[in-house]
C-alpha positions, 0 to 999 in steps of 0.5 A: 308209248313213246317207243311205239310212236318212234317205231311207227314214225321210223317205219313211215320214214323208211317206207317213204324212202322206198317210194322215192328210191331209184328203180334197180333194173338189174343187169341190162344187155343190148343187142344190135344184131337185129338192125339189118333185119329192121332196115330191110323190113322198114325199107320194104314198108317204106317202098309200099308208100313210095319212100326211100330205103333206110340203111343202118348207121353206126352213129344212130346205133350208138344213139339208140343203144344209149336210149335203150339202156336208159329206158330199160334202167327205168323199166318204162318208156320216155323219150327223155330217158337218156336226155332230151331227144334233140340234145342226144341227137346232137351228141351223136352228130345228127343235126337234121330231121330225126325221129324216135320210136320206143317199144317195150315188151315185144318178143321179136323185132318184127313184133316191135315194128308191127306194133309201130305200124299200128300206131299212128304217131309211130307209123308216121315216124316209119314213113318220115320222108327224109329218113335214110338212116336208122339205129335199131337196138334192143335192151334186155333187162330180165328183172324188169316188167317188160324185159325187152325194150326196143329203140328205133332212131331214124334220121336223114 
């Protein structure tokens, strides 16, 4: 009987460890080749609202890539995945107005942007009056639930 109780307790202990073990996303790759397309699409959308165009900025691309890897690694979305937003922006040399949109699951950059346009808070970021620069990165993590993770960072 003691052996049975010990086995049950050991099993429960190991099960508890599994619940708190960090998620393993497997391999994560990032793609930056959609940034110019995103800048064109977002600029066209902003023009419809009388707002200035945006252009790709490499500091923001690095910030977006850092965040894209972090959300893919956690297989979920959190603006704090790679650290607090204001601190991340500061690390990447952004000290003025900035915003971030996250998305998961969209198969294309156009679909990610379309989803953001349909969401009031994300749309507000797309139409941020101060925005002049963007970083736009996709992280691909094939072993995760969403597979595709999109990060858009906008700044003045």
